[in-house]
C-alpha positions in Angstrom: -30.5 18.2 -22.1 -30.4 14.4 -22.9 -27.2 13.5 -24.9 -26.5 10.3 -26.5 -22.9 9.2 -26.4 -23.3 6.9 -29.4 -23.1 7.1 -33.4 -25.2 4.0 -33.6 -28.2 4.9 -35.9 -30.2 1.9 -34.2 -29.8 3.6 -30.8 -30.8 6.9 -32.3 -33.9 5.2 -34.0 -34.9 3.5 -30.6 -34.6 6.6 -28.4 -36.8 8.6 -31.2 -39.3 5.9 -31.3 -39.8 6.1 -27.5 -40.3 9.8 -27.7 -37.0 11.1 -26.3 -35.5 14.4 -27.6 -31.8 14.4 -27.4 -28.5 15.3 -28.9 -26.0 13.0 -30.3 -22.2 13.3 -29.4 -20.3 9.9 -30.1 -17.5 9.0 -27.9 -14.3 7.7 -29.3 -12.7 5.1 -27.0 -10.9 1.8 -27.5 -13.4 -1.0 -27.3 -11.0 -3.9 -26.8 -12.0 -6.4 -23.9 -9.5 -6.6 -21.1 -7.9 -10.1 -20.6 -10.6 -12.7 -19.1 -13.1 -9.7 -18.7 -16.7 -10.9 -18.1 -18.9 -9.9 -20.6 -21.2 -7.8 -18.3 -18.2 -6.0 -16.8 -16.9 -5.3 -20.3 -20.2 -3.6 -21.8 -20.7 -1.7 -18.6 -17.3 -0.3 -18.6 -17.3 0.7 -22.1 -20.9 2.3 -21.6 -19.3 4.3 -18.4 -16.2 5.2 -20.3 -18.4 6.6 -23.3 -20.7 8.6 -21.0 -17.9 9.9 -19.1 -15.9 11.0 -22.0 -18.8 12.8 -23.6 -20.0 14.5 -20.2 -16.3 15.8 -19.6 -16.2 17.1 -23.3 -19.6 19.0 -23.0 -18.7 20.9 -19.8 -22.6 21.4 -19.2 -23.4 20.5 -15.7 -27.1 20.2 -16.7 -26.5 17.7 -19.1 -27.6 14.1 -18.8 -25.4 11.6 -20.9 -26.5 8.2 -22.0 -23.9 5.7 -22.7 -24.4 2.1 -24.1 -22.5 -0.9 -25.4 -23.7 -4.0 -26.8 -22.0 -7.3 -27.2 -22.8 -10.9 -28.2 -21.5 -13.7 -25.9 -21.3 -17.5 -26.6 -19.9 -19.8 -23.8 -19.1 -16.6 -22.0 -16.8 -15.4 -24.9 -17.2 -11.8 -26.3 -18.1 -11.6 -30.0 -17.6 -8.0 -31.0 -18.1 -6.6 -34.4 -16.2 -8.6 -37.1 -12.9 -7.2 -38.4 -13.5 -8.6 -41.9 -15.7 -11.1 -43.8 -13.6 -14.0 -42.5 -14.3 -13.0 -39.0 -18.0 -12.6 -39.7 -18.2 -15.9 -41.3 -16.3 -17.6 -38.1 -18.8 -15.8 -35.8 -22.1 -16.8 -37.7 -20.6 -20.4 -37.7 -20.2 -20.3 -34.0 -23.8 -18.9 -33.4 -25.3 -21.5 -35.8 -27.7 -23.8 -34.2 -26.9 -22.5 -30.7 -28.5 -20.0 -28.1 -26.2 -17.0 -27.2 -26.5 -14.0 -25.2 -26.7 -10.3 -26.1 -25.7 -8.0 -23.5 -26.0 -4.2 -23.5 -24.4 -2.1 -20.8 -26.3 1.2 -19.9 -24.9 4.2 -18.0 -26.7 7.5 -17.3 -24.6 10.3 -15.9 -25.8 13.6 -14.5 -24.0 16.1 -12.2 -25.2 14.4 -9.1 -25.3 10.7 -10.2 -23.9 7.8 -12.3 -26.4 4.9 -12.7 -25.0 1.7 -14.3 -27.2 -1.4 -15.5 -27.2 -4.3 -17.9 -29.7 -6.1 -19.9 -29.4 -9.7 -21.0 -31.3 -11.5 -23.8 -31.0 -14.9 -24.9 -31.2 -15.4 -28.7 -31.7 -18.9 -30.5 -30.3 -19.3 -34.1 -31.5 -21.9 -36.5 -28.6 -23.9 -38.0 -27.1 -22.1 -41.0 -25.7 -23.5 -44.1 -22.4 -22.1 -45.5 -24.3 -20.7 -48.4 -26.7 -18.8 -46.2 -23.7 -17.4 -44.2 -22.0 -16.6 -47.4 -25.0 -14.8 -48.9 -25.6 -12.9 -45.8 -22.2 -11.7 -45.6 -22.3 -10.5 -49.2 -25.1 -7.9 -48.2 -22.5 -6.2 -45.8 -25.2 -6.1 -43.0 -23.2 -8.1 -40.6 -20.1 -5.9 -40.8 -20.6 -3.3 -38.1 -22.8 -5.4 -35.7 -21.6 -7.2 -32.6 -21.8 -10.8 -33.4 -22.1 -10.2 -37.1 -25.8 -10.2 -37.3 -28.8 -7.6 -36.8 -32.0 -9.2 -35.6 -33.9 -6.3 -37.3 -32.5 -7.2 -40.6 -32.1 -10.3 -42.8 -31.0 -12.4 -40.0 -34.4 -12.1 -38.4 -35.4 -15.4 -40.3 -32.8 -17.3 -38.3 -34.0 -16.4 -35.1 -37.1 -18.4 -33.9 -37.0 -17.4 -30.2 -35.6 -14.8 -27.8 -36.1 -14.9 -24.2 -35.8 -11.3 -22.9 -35.8 -7.7 -24.5 -36.0 -7.5 -28.2 -34.8 -3.9 -28.3 -31.8 -5.1 -26.3 -30.7 -7.3 -29.2 -31.4 -4.4 -31.7 -28.7 -2.3 -29.3 -30.6 -0.3 -26.6 -32.9 -1.8 -24.1 -35.6 1.0 -24.0 -37.3 -0.2 -21.0 -34.3 -0.2 -18.9 -33.1 3.1 -20.3 -36.5 4.8 -19.6 -36.4 3.4 -15.9 -32.8 5.0 -15.5 -33.8 8.4 -17.0 -36.8 8.5 -15.0 -34.7 8.0 -11.8 -32.4 10.7 -13.1 -35.5 13.1 -13.6 -35.5 13.3 -17.3 
């Protein structure tokens, strides 16, 4: 039995698209980065904490729990989900005309093993005008997304190039997840 330790509709869609059958049991843990925490360490720590919390709640040794966490980083600074419209504006101004990284930590826990990995994708943004930023924020789309944008949504028009896994930017690097699940015999 595969269990996704996430409430993310994008992660559910990607797992379903890849042909996996699974249950959803969101983990509720604090997602604040530690002081000076490296972005890869941050997302893998959160992914592990989510997976461990759900595995413990289930009390089913046959379960395989998948935990994931995604963040956006610019100059090694973590840009999580915006707190409000002003924070979303700040983030989009920072990303404008620059290349940033999207990092997803993935953890698969079974009764006999814990596997941890991370995927990194570089994303190039066009230069955004203040009007474009304001119009995008008014749609509400950036408010629950790391870095205040969704590559699969309206922000796609500002992203001329990525280097790495597209699905990672959406929120779950399916190829990496598949490799981890196969090695866990799922």
